[in-house]
N, C-alpha and C positions, 0 to 999 in steps of 0.2 A: 560454574553455576551450582547452586544447591540442587539436590535431587528433585524437589518439588518444582522449582522454577525450570529446571532442565526438562522435566516431564511436560510442563505447560508449553514450553517452546516446541517440543517435538510434536505434541498434539495439535498445536496451531499450524505448524508446518504441514502436517498431514491433511488438515482441513483445507488449507490454502493451495495445496498441490492440485486440487480439483479445478482450480481457476487458471492454472498456467496456460492452457490452450486458449482460454477466453482472452487472455492478454494479447494474443496475436490478431484478434478480430478488430478491425477498424470500425468505428462508429460511422454510419452513413452521414454525409454532409447535412442532409435535411433531418437527421435523427431517425431513431427506430420507429417511432409511432407513424410518421409519414411514410417511411419506406415500407413497413409492413402493411399499413392500410392500403397504399396504392398497389402493392404487389398482389394483395388479395382482391383488388378491383372493388374496394369498398369506398363509398363516398363519405365525405365528412358528415353528411346528414345521417347516413346509416350508423356510423360510429357514435354520433351525437345521441341518436335514439337509444342505443344500448347503454349509454351513460346518463341518460335523462338530462342532456345538456343541449346547447344550441350548436349549429354549424360553426358560428363564430368562436364559440368556446373551444371547439376542437382545433380550429386554426390557431388560437392562442396557445393551446397545449403543445401543438407541434412547434410553434415558434419558440416557446419557453424551453422545450427540450433541446432544440438546436442551439440555443444560446446558453444552456446550462443553468437556467433559472427555474427549473421545475422541481417539485417536491417528489420525494420517494413515494409517498402515499398516492400521489396523482398517477405516477407511473404504474403502481400496483393496480389501481383502479382501471386504467386503460388496458393493462395486461389481462385482467379478468374479463373485460368486455371483449377482448380479442381471443378469448379462450387460451390465453398463454400465461405462463408464470413469469413474473418479474424476478430477476436475480441480480444481486449486486455483491461486490466484495472488493478486497484489496489484494494486489499481487506485489510481493516484495521485488523491488528493482534488481536486487542482487541475488535473486533466485530462491532464498529462504529467509525465515526470521533468524535462524541460527547464523547464516552468513552475514546478515545485517549486523547482528550483535558482534560477531567476530571482527568485522571491519571497523565498527565504532570503537570496540575495546582496544584494538591495535592502534588506532589513531590517537585515542586518549592516552594510552600507555606511552606511545612514542613522544607525544607532546610533553608529558610529565618527565620522562627519563632524559630527554634532550635538554629540557630546561634545567633539570638538576645537574646534569653533566656540564652544562655551560657555566653554571655557578661554581662547580668544582674546578673547572679549568682556570677560572679567574683566580683561584687559590692554589694553582699548580697541583691539583688533585684529580685531574681528569682520568677517565678510564679508557681502555682500548675499545675499538669498534666491535670486536667479538663480545666483550662484556656488555657493551651498550645493547647489542641485538638480543643477547640472552636476558638482560634486564627487561627489555621491552616485552619479550615473550612471556616472562614470568609475571610481570605486572598485568599484561593483557589477560592472562589466565585467571589471575586473582580478581580482576575487574569483572570478568564474565561470571566467575563463581559467585561473587557477591551481588551481581546485577546492580551495580551502583547507579543511582539516579543521575549522577554526573555524566553518565554515558550519553545522555540525551541533551546536554547543554550545548 
């Protein structure tokens, strides 16, 4: 990766590291709004009054959150009414952005090298397994350095 892109990846990984523990938290079945409201022993009418909405509107908010059909702005509004801060983010499944890039680059490099080697074998010009693995490593490093857009195809 070029220095600037590498720096951007490192900075993003540092920011996302704060979310790692959040990835372990399971969203309650009825959603956060309902769970927090009922845990605080707050009625829908009370929350509705704080948001200048109706009791039915709060029920709809809770239902939409539980089904994943609520907007981020609505969740922010509810958070403010509950005197809480709404937070959202993404957590890389492979641990870090750098790891994600490494996996994708290796996969793409392997595909390219094996396809090339297959064509070479058809012409009796195949290379050894060691050279194939070294070629994959070299190409993966080049792909990461260049941050090719094809990495995401």
